[in-house]
C-alpha positions as CSV (number, residue, x, y, z in Angstrom):
1,X,13.4,-29.7,16.8
2,X,11.8,-27.3,19.3
3,X,11.5,-23.6,18.2
4,X,9.5,-20.9,20.0
5,X,7.1,-19.4,17.4
6,X,7.6,-15.9,18.6
7,X,11.4,-16.0,18.8
8,X,12.0,-13.4,16.1
9,X,10.6,-10.0,15.1
10,X,10.0,-9.1,11.5
11,X,9.3,-5.5,10.4
12,X,8.4,-5.7,6.7
13,X,8.4,-2.0,6.2
14,X,8.4,-1.1,2.5
15,X,7.4,1.9,0.4
16,X,4.8,0.4,-1.8
17,X,2.8,3.4,-2.8
18,X,4.6,3.8,-6.1
19,X,4.2,0.2,-7.3
20,X,2.9,-0.1,-10.9
21,X,0.1,-2.3,-9.9
22,X,-2.0,0.1,-7.9
23,X,-2.1,2.4,-4.9
24,X,-1.6,-0.2,-2.1
25,X,0.6,1.0,0.7
26,X,0.2,-1.5,3.6
27,X,-1.5,-4.9,3.9
28,X,-3.5,-6.4,6.7
29,X,-1.2,-7.8,9.4
30,X,-2.8,-10.7,11.4
31,X,0.3,-11.5,13.5
32,X,-1.2,-10.1,16.7
33,X,-4.0,-12.8,16.6
34,X,-1.3,-15.4,17.3
35,X,0.1,-13.7,20.3
36,X,-0.6,-15.4,23.7
37,X,-3.0,-13.6,26.0
38,X,-4.1,-10.0,25.5
39,X,-1.9,-7.8,23.3
40,X,-1.5,-4.2,22.1
41,X,0.9,-2.5,19.8
42,X,1.6,0.9,18.2
43,X,3.9,1.4,15.3
44,X,5.1,4.4,13.3
45,X,7.0,4.5,9.9
46,X,8.5,7.3,7.9
47,X,8.9,6.9,4.1
48,X,11.6,9.1,2.6
49,X,11.3,9.2,-1.2
50,X,13.9,9.7,-3.8
51,X,11.6,9.1,-6.8
52,X,11.9,11.6,-9.6
53,X,10.3,12.1,-13.0
54,X,12.1,13.7,-15.9
55,X,10.3,15.4,-18.7
56,X,11.5,16.9,-22.0
57,X,13.2,19.8,-20.3
58,X,15.5,17.2,-18.4
59,X,14.6,18.7,-15.1
60,X,13.9,16.3,-12.2
61,X,10.7,16.6,-10.2
62,X,10.3,14.7,-7.0
63,X,7.1,12.9,-7.8
64,X,6.5,10.6,-4.8
65,X,5.9,12.6,-1.6
66,X,7.5,11.7,1.7
67,X,4.9,10.1,3.9
68,X,4.4,9.1,7.6
69,X,2.1,6.3,8.7
70,X,0.9,5.1,12.2
71,X,-0.7,1.8,12.9
72,X,-2.5,0.4,16.0
73,X,-3.3,-3.2,17.1
74,X,-5.4,-4.6,19.9
75,X,-6.0,-8.3,20.5
76,X,-8.1,-10.0,23.2
77,X,-8.2,-13.7,24.0
78,X,-11.3,-15.5,25.2
79,X,-10.8,-19.3,25.3
80,X,-10.6,-20.5,21.7
81,X,-11.6,-17.1,20.3
82,X,-9.2,-14.3,19.7
83,X,-10.6,-10.9,18.6
84,X,-8.3,-8.3,17.0
85,X,-8.7,-4.6,16.0
86,X,-6.1,-3.4,13.5
87,X,-5.8,0.1,12.0
88,X,-3.5,0.7,9.0
89,X,-3.2,2.8,5.8
90,X,-4.1,0.4,3.1
91,X,-3.7,2.8,0.2
92,X,-2.2,6.1,-0.9
93,X,-1.6,8.2,-4.0
94,X,0.8,10.9,-2.8
95,X,2.3,12.6,-5.8
96,X,3.8,16.1,-6.3
97,X,4.1,16.5,-10.0
98,X,4.2,20.1,-11.2
99,X,1.3,19.5,-13.7
100,X,3.2,21.3,-16.4
101,X,0.6,22.2,-19.1
102,X,3.2,22.7,-21.8
103,X,4.1,18.9,-21.3
104,X,7.8,19.6,-21.4
105,X,8.3,19.2,-17.7
106,X,6.7,16.8,-15.2
107,X,3.0,16.7,-16.3
108,X,2.4,14.2,-13.5
109,X,-0.5,15.3,-11.3
110,X,-0.3,16.4,-7.7
111,X,-2.5,14.2,-5.4
112,X,-2.8,13.8,-1.6
113,X,-5.2,10.8,-1.3
114,X,-5.1,8.3,1.5
115,X,-7.2,5.2,2.2
116,X,-7.3,4.3,5.9
117,X,-8.6,0.9,7.0
118,X,-9.9,-0.3,10.4
119,X,-10.3,-4.1,10.5
120,X,-12.1,-6.1,13.1
121,X,-11.0,-9.7,12.7
122,X,-11.5,-12.9,14.8
123,X,-9.6,-16.2,14.9
124,X,-11.3,-19.3,16.2
125,X,-9.6,-22.6,17.0
126,X,-11.5,-25.6,15.7
127,X,-8.9,-28.2,16.5
128,X,-5.3,-28.5,17.9
129,X,-3.8,-27.3,14.6
130,X,-6.5,-25.5,12.6
131,X,-7.9,-22.0,13.0
132,X,-10.5,-20.1,10.9
133,X,-10.5,-16.3,10.5
134,X,-13.1,-13.8,9.6
135,X,-14.0,-10.2,10.0
136,X,-15.0,-6.9,8.4
137,X,-13.1,-3.8,7.6
138,X,-14.0,-0.2,7.1
139,X,-12.1,1.6,4.3
140,X,-12.2,5.4,4.5
141,X,-11.0,7.7,1.7
142,X,-10.0,11.1,2.9
143,X,-11.0,14.5,1.5
144,X,-8.3,15.2,-1.1
145,X,-7.3,17.4,-4.1
146,X,-6.0,16.2,-7.4
147,X,-4.4,18.9,-9.7
148,X,-3.6,17.9,-13.2
149,X,-2.8,19.8,-16.4
150,X,-6.6,19.8,-17.0
151,X,-7.6,21.4,-13.7
152,X,-8.3,21.0,-10.0
153,X,-10.5,18.2,-8.6
154,X,-11.7,18.5,-5.0
155,X,-13.0,15.1,-3.9
156,X,-15.1,14.4,-0.8
157,X,-14.4,11.8,1.9
158,X,-16.3,8.5,1.8
159,X,-16.2,5.1,3.4
160,X,-17.3,1.5,2.7
161,X,-17.4,-1.9,4.4
162,X,-15.8,-5.1,3.1
163,X,-15.0,-8.5,4.6
164,X,-12.1,-10.8,5.4
165,X,-12.0,-14.6,5.4
166,X,-9.1,-17.0,6.0
167,X,-7.8,-20.1,7.7
168,X,-4.5,-21.2,9.3
169,X,-2.7,-24.5,10.0
170,X,0.0,-24.7,12.7
171,X,2.4,-27.0,14.4
172,X,3.6,-25.1,17.5
173,X,6.4,-27.4,18.3
174,X,8.3,-26.4,15.2
175,X,6.8,-22.9,14.9
176,X,5.1,-23.9,11.7
177,X,2.2,-21.8,10.6
178,X,0.5,-21.5,7.1
179,X,-2.2,-18.9,6.7
180,X,-4.3,-17.9,3.8
181,X,-6.4,-14.7,3.7
182,X,-9.0,-13.6,1.1
183,X,-10.2,-10.0,0.8
184,X,-12.8,-9.3,-1.9
185,X,-12.7,-6.2,-4.0
186,X,-14.8,-3.2,-3.0
187,X,-15.9,0.1,-4.4
188,X,-16.1,3.6,-3.0
189,X,-18.3,6.1,-4.9
190,X,-17.9,9.8,-4.1
191,X,-18.3,13.2,-5.6
192,X,-16.6,16.6,-5.8
193,X,-16.0,19.8,-7.6
194,X,-13.8,20.6,-10.7
195,X,-12.3,23.8,-12.0
196,X,-10.6,23.9,-15.4
197,X,-7.0,25.1,-16.2
198,X,-6.0,26.9,-19.3
199,X,-4.5,24.4,-21.7
200,X,-4.4,23.6,-25.4
201,X,-5.0,19.9,-26.1
202,X,-4.1,18.4,-29.5
203,X,-7.3,17.5,-31.3
204,X,-9.5,19.4,-28.8
205,X,-8.2,23.0,-29.0
206,X,-7.9,25.5,-26.3
207,X,-9.6,24.9,-22.9
208,X,-10.2,28.1,-20.9
209,X,-9.4,28.5,-17.2
210,X,-11.9,28.7,-14.4
211,X,-14.8,26.7,-15.9
212,X,-16.6,24.9,-13.0
213,X,-17.9,21.4,-13.0
214,X,-19.2,18.5,-11.0
215,X,-17.1,15.3,-10.4
216,X,-18.4,11.7,-9.9
217,X,-15.5,9.4,-8.8
218,X,-15.2,5.7,-8.1
219,X,-12.2,4.2,-6.3
220,X,-12.1,0.4,-6.4
221,X,-9.9,-1.8,-4.2
222,X,-8.8,-5.2,-5.6
223,X,-9.6,-8.7,-4.6
224,X,-6.5,-10.0,-2.8
225,X,-5.3,-13.4,-1.8
226,X,-2.4,-13.6,0.7
227,X,-0.5,-16.7,1.8
228,X,1.7,-16.3,4.9
229,X,4.1,-19.0,6.0
230,X,6.7,-19.6,8.7
231,X,8.5,-22.6,10.1
232,X,11.5,-23.3,12.4
233,X,14.6,-24.5,10.6
234,X,16.9,-24.6,13.7
235,X,16.8,-23.7,17.3
236,X,15.6,-20.1,17.7
237,X,15.6,-19.6,13.9
238,X,12.7,-19.1,11.6
239,X,12.2,-18.9,7.8
240,X,9.3,-16.8,6.8
241,X,7.6,-15.9,3.5
242,X,4.5,-14.5,1.9
243,X,2.8,-14.3,-1.5
244,X,0.3,-11.4,-2.0
245,X,-1.7,-11.3,-5.2
246,X,-3.9,-8.3,-6.0
247,X,-6.3,-8.2,-9.0
248,X,-5.8,-4.5,-9.8
249,X,-6.8,-5.0,-13.4
250,X,-10.4,-5.1,-12.3
251,X,-10.0,-2.3,-9.7
252,X,-9.5,1.0,-11.6
253,X,-10.0,4.5,-10.3
254,X,-12.2,6.8,-12.4
255,X,-13.6,10.3,-12.3
256,X,-16.0,11.8,-14.8
257,X,-16.5,15.5,-15.2
258,X,-19.7,17.4,-16.2
259,X,-19.2,21.1,-17.1
260,X,-21.1,23.5,-19.4
261,X,-18.4,22.6,-22.1
262,X,-18.6,19.1,-23.6
263,X,-15.1,19.5,-24.9
264,X,-13.7,19.9,-21.4
265,X,-15.7,16.9,-20.0
266,X,-13.9,14.3,-22.1
267,X,-10.5,15.8,-21.7
268,X,-10.8,16.1,-17.9
269,X,-12.0,12.6,-17.3
270,X,-9.6,10.6,-15.1
271,X,-8.9,6.8,-15.6
272,X,-6.2,4.7,-14.0
273,X,-4.5,1.9,-15.8
274,X,-3.4,-0.5,-13.1
275,X,-2.4,-4.1,-13.7
276,X,-2.6,-7.3,-11.6
277,X,0.4,-7.7,-9.2
278,X,2.0,-10.5,-7.2
279,X,4.4,-9.6,-4.3
280,X,6.8,-12.2,-3.0
281,X,8.6,-11.9,0.4
282,X,11.2,-14.2,2.0
283,X,12.9,-13.7,5.3
284,X,14.9,-15.1,8.2
285,X,14.2,-14.5,11.9
286,X,16.7,-15.2,14.7
287,X,16.5,-15.0,18.4
288,X,20.0,-14.1,19.7
289,X,19.1,-14.0,23.4
290,X,16.2,-13.8,25.8
291,X,16.0,-10.1,25.0
292,X,17.2,-9.6,21.5
293,X,15.9,-10.9,18.2
294,X,16.2,-9.8,14.6
295,X,15.1,-10.4,11.0
296,X,16.2,-9.9,7.4
297,X,13.8,-10.1,4.4
298,X,13.7,-9.5,0.7
299,X,10.6,-8.5,-1.3
300,X,10.0,-8.5,-5.0
301,X,7.1,-7.3,-7.1
302,X,7.1,-7.3,-10.9
303,X,5.7,-4.3,-12.7
304,X,3.3,-4.0,-15.6
305,X,6.0,-3.1,-18.2
306,X,8.7,-0.7,-19.1
307,X,6.2,1.8,-20.7
308,X,2.8,3.1,-19.5
309,X,0.1,5.5,-20.7
310,X,-1.0,6.4,-17.2
311,X,0.3,9.5,-15.5
312,X,-0.3,7.7,-12.1
313,X,2.5,5.2,-12.9
314,X,5.8,6.0,-11.3
315,X,7.6,2.6,-11.5
316,X,7.8,-0.8,-13.2
317,X,7.7,-2.9,-10.0
318,X,10.2,-2.9,-7.2
319,X,12.7,-4.7,-5.0
320,X,13.1,-4.1,-1.3
321,X,15.5,-5.3,1.4
322,X,14.4,-4.9,5.1
323,X,16.0,-5.5,8.4
324,X,14.4,-5.5,11.9
325,X,15.5,-5.8,15.5
326,X,13.4,-6.3,18.7
327,X,14.5,-5.7,22.2
328,X,12.3,-7.2,25.0
329,X,11.9,-5.4,28.3
330,X,10.0,-6.5,31.4
331,X,6.6,-5.2,30.4
332,X,6.9,-4.3,26.7
333,X,9.0,-4.8,23.5
334,X,10.6,-2.2,21.3
335,X,11.2,-3.0,17.6
336,X,13.1,-1.0,15.0
337,X,13.2,-1.6,11.3
338,X,14.5,-0.1,8.1
339,X,13.8,-0.9,4.4
340,X,15.4,0.2,1.2
341,X,13.2,0.0,-1.9
342,X,14.6,0.1,-5.5
343,X,12.0,1.0,-8.2
344,X,12.0,-0.4,-11.7
345,X,12.5,2.1,-14.5
346,X,9.4,3.1,-16.5
347,X,8.6,5.6,-19.3
348,X,5.2,7.3,-19.2
349,X,3.6,8.8,-22.3
350,X,-0.2,9.6,-22.3
351,X,-0.3,9.8,-26.1
352,X,-1.5,12.7,-28.3
353,X,2.1,13.3,-29.4
354,X,3.3,14.3,-26.0
355,X,6.9,13.8,-24.9
356,X,8.0,11.1,-22.5
357,X,8.1,11.4,-18.7
358,X,10.9,9.1,-17.5
359,X,11.4,7.5,-14.1
360,X,14.8,5.8,-13.6
361,X,17.2,4.9,-10.8
362,X,14.6,5.8,-8.1
363,X,14.6,4.6,-4.5
364,X,12.9,5.1,-1.2
365,X,14.0,4.5,2.4
366,X,11.6,3.6,5.2
367,X,12.3,3.7,9.0
368,X,10.0,2.2,11.6
369,X,9.4,2.0,15.3
370,X,7.0,-0.4,17.1
371,X,6.0,-0.6,20.8
372,X,4.1,-3.7,22.0
373,X,2.9,-5.1,25.2
374,X,0.9,-8.0,26.7
375,X,-1.7,-7.3,29.4
């Protein structure tokens, strides 16, 4: 059986920012390293959210914000060495809760945090079928604001560096490729300013508005292991899959607050409650003609449970169905994709006798466009 490895296009575009396991939005895509010759691509995706939280007053609040992301890829080939540069949004916490201090509405916070990643990665062929991969990536947390029932937190931008390692085995005649990537966890430490809101907290009493403070924050990214696989199953037909495991349990986000009032400091501290996740994807790719190819894929990620104490939790896992089409022109390719994500139901209760915040029947739809060329 002879199958061309690049006979199909896959656009795995999914809205992952509301997964129970963490704040991951996109994962590192190494596909450009396997393109022949020099290669460049630009892609854009729009995530339209229909994810709502319902508090004790039964009013829906759209908690997950709509988002737009843009990615870039460049790859250069030099003999057995391929060098790639990939930019993508690795993480996001984009929430628009109304921070209802009476706790009867959506007391989810409002946040506009993004983690953008620039990866420099190389692939070196050490034999006819084996490649080794390695590189570094810069992770940049933007300036952002978090507003909760306890006050407003303005956090400063900060970056760090982490590394990438991997290996791949391929049999080009049947379009078989098995790749494993390891990315260790990393930590970004930053600071910011805090201003309290007026609120009465059970067991703590009344907190006045306008008390200033200093914030020390830590954002951890998890260690991840990703296994990507593809093989031809018929002429011009591929089956593809991936397993992505992230150790979020050891990668929590925290913020401590220091103000003139010790009672405020403990109440205003922020701690996430993420759990480890594993995401599975299976798909088919088909080349219909010399110019047209397409793909269909399904993704599943289990959540951490039907209940949570973390106000950053908006779902109990998810399922997504994605479709993609690629049209090849003389000098470049145009790809289109769409994904529908269904989020698992979850009930959030931070404790202290507060009412439930319920997320149920929520979805998101993603549309994407990609332009690519060889030069």
